[in-house]
C-alpha positions, -999 to 999 in steps of 0.1 A, spaced: -588 302 6 -557 281 1 -569 246 8 -534 231 8 -521 257 32 -550 251 55 -541 215 59 -504 214 57 -497 227 92 -521 200 106 -501 171 92 -529 163 68 -530 159 31 -560 172 12 -580 144 -5 -591 155 -40 -606 123 -54 -644 121 -53 -645 84 -59 -622 77 -29 -642 100 -7 -674 82 -18 -659 48 -10 -649 60 25 -684 73 30 -697 38 21 -676 21 48 -700 27 77 -727 0 82 -752 23 100 -764 -6 122 -774 -1 158 -767 36 159 -780 68 142 -752 93 150 -719 97 131 -689 119 140 -664 128 113 -630 139 125 -611 165 105 -636 171 77 -615 200 62 -633 212 31 -660 185 33 -649 162 5 -660 132 26 -687 151 46 -710 155 16 -712 118 11 -718 111 47 -747 136 46 -763 115 19 -765 86 43 -792 80 69 -786 93 104 -773 124 121 -738 137 111 -717 160 132 -681 170 125 -651 181 146 -625 204 131 -595 221 146 -589 246 117 -610 278 119 -609 285 82 -622 250 75 -650 255 101 -660 288 84 -660 271 50 -682 242 62 -707 265 78 -710 285 46 -712 254 23 -732 228 42 -764 242 58 -772 206 69 -744 210 94 -759 240 112 -753 235 149 -734 203 142 -699 217 136 -675 214 166 -646 238 165 -621 218 186 -596 190 190 -610 155 191 -581 144 213 -591 169 240 -628 172 235 -652 158 262 -670 131 242 -696 128 269 -711 161 255 -718 144 221 -752 130 210 -768 132 244 -750 100 256 -761 79 226 -737 55 208 -721 69 176 -698 59 148 -665 76 140 -650 82 106 -626 104 88 -594 110 67 -571 111 97 -540 132 99 -510 108 99 -493 124 128 -522 118 153 -539 88 138 -526 64 165 -537 88 193 -572 89 177 -573 51 178 -564 50 215 -590 77 222 -616 55 205 -606 26 226 -611 47 258 -646 54 246 -655 21 231 -687 18 252 -700 46 230 -684 37 197 -697 5 180 -681 13 146 -650 31 135 -638 36 99 -613 58 82 -581 64 63 -546 60 78 -511 57 65 -512 23 49 -487 6 72 -506 19 102 -539 5 89 -522 -28 81 -506 -30 116 -540 -24 133 -556 -53 113 -526 -77 113 -527 -111 130 -501 -129 150 -470 -142 134 -464 -111 113 -436 -86 117 -463 -59 115 -483 -74 143 -478 -54 175 -492 -33 203 -519 -16 182 -530 -50 167 -536 -66 200 -552 -38 219 -576 -29 191 -585 -65 184 -592 -71 220 -623 -51 216 -630 -48 179 -631 -69 147 -606 -53 123 -609 -53 85 -584 -37 61 -607 -25 33 -587 -10 5 -555 9 -4 -555 45 -16 -528 59 -39 -507 89 -29 -518 106 -62 -553 114 -49 -540 139 -24 -527 175 -25 -499 177 -17 -492 140 -24 -478 122 6 -447 100 3 -466 69 12 -499 51 3 -529 52 26 -552 24 38 -588 24 48 -601 1 76 -632 -7 95 -634 -16 132 -666 -32 144 -670 -35 182 -672 -71 194 -705 -82 210 -687 -88 242 -661 -61 245 -654 -64 282 -623 -83 293 -620 -113 317 -588 -97 331 -575 -63 342 -576 -39 312 -548 -18 327 -526 -49 332 -533 -62 297 -522 -28 283 -491 -30 304 -483 -66 295 -487 -60 257 -467 -28 256 -439 -42 278 -437 -74 257 -435 -56 223 -410 -31 235 -385 -60 233 -403 -81 207 -372 -102 197 -369 -115 232 -390 -143 248 -417 -132 273 -396 -147 300 -370 -119 294 -391 -91 281 -415 -92 311 -388 -93 337 -397 -58 349 -431 -71 361 -413 -90 389 -430 -123 381 -425 -154 403 -400 -179 392 -427 -206 391 -448 -185 367 -419 -176 345 -413 -214 339 -447 -219 322 -445 -228 285 -461 -195 273 -431 -175 286 -409 -193 261 -427 -176 233 -421 -142 217 -449 -116 217 -458 -119 180 -466 -156 186 -495 -148 209 -530 -139 196 -554 -117 216 -568 -147 235 -533 -158 245 -525 -123 257 -556 -123 278 -547 -157 292 -512 -145 299 -526 -114 317 -549 -136 338 -519 -157 349 -499 -126 358 -528 -112 377 -532 -144 397 -495 -142 404 -501 -111 424 -487 -84 401 
């Protein structure tokens, strides 16, 4: 089987470095849960290290050839290989409703979608680790005041503590990508509910960063805020000047304004 060909059409690069795979396998803390889901295991370079850890490992893979290979190579995965698309799969069917961690070497072209799917299911996912394109991983973990700080940073950090763990060279992949990769860990906050409307927070953050060079007074015009509210000091700031707590406070103000 041509491993490179199997991955190329999926937008993924084949990790061929055992040390990197072992390090990714070590990123999970295994605290408070016993189930782990690996997304896109491919030929199992990371999977074999996950299987050495305590707990119950399942994998979800969209490529049939990879599924066949995993079934033939890892008897420990018997009955635990899901042939399907993580972005479309009903996660309520997993692990009998128990909480579970997520990890993987994520395809660059759907990595952001994977993160948003994780956020939608955060009540089930206390820990999330994995490898992204380096600038995406950095963006998720970035704090206010940086050019890289944006929508992903705020929405992920509203619910999770984000840590950028280490950088991975392009030379450990086949074929090598044109960019470096980064591995991160997200640990769900003890209190991951919001004191404001989640839907409105998402709207405020996305709308603000769509025109990130403008002040909030101008970028949030489409929300039809009252003139009194728009004169408050926070509206003179640009979105990258607000941390997660300030965005929540801003959303509360907008909610009280009747939006």
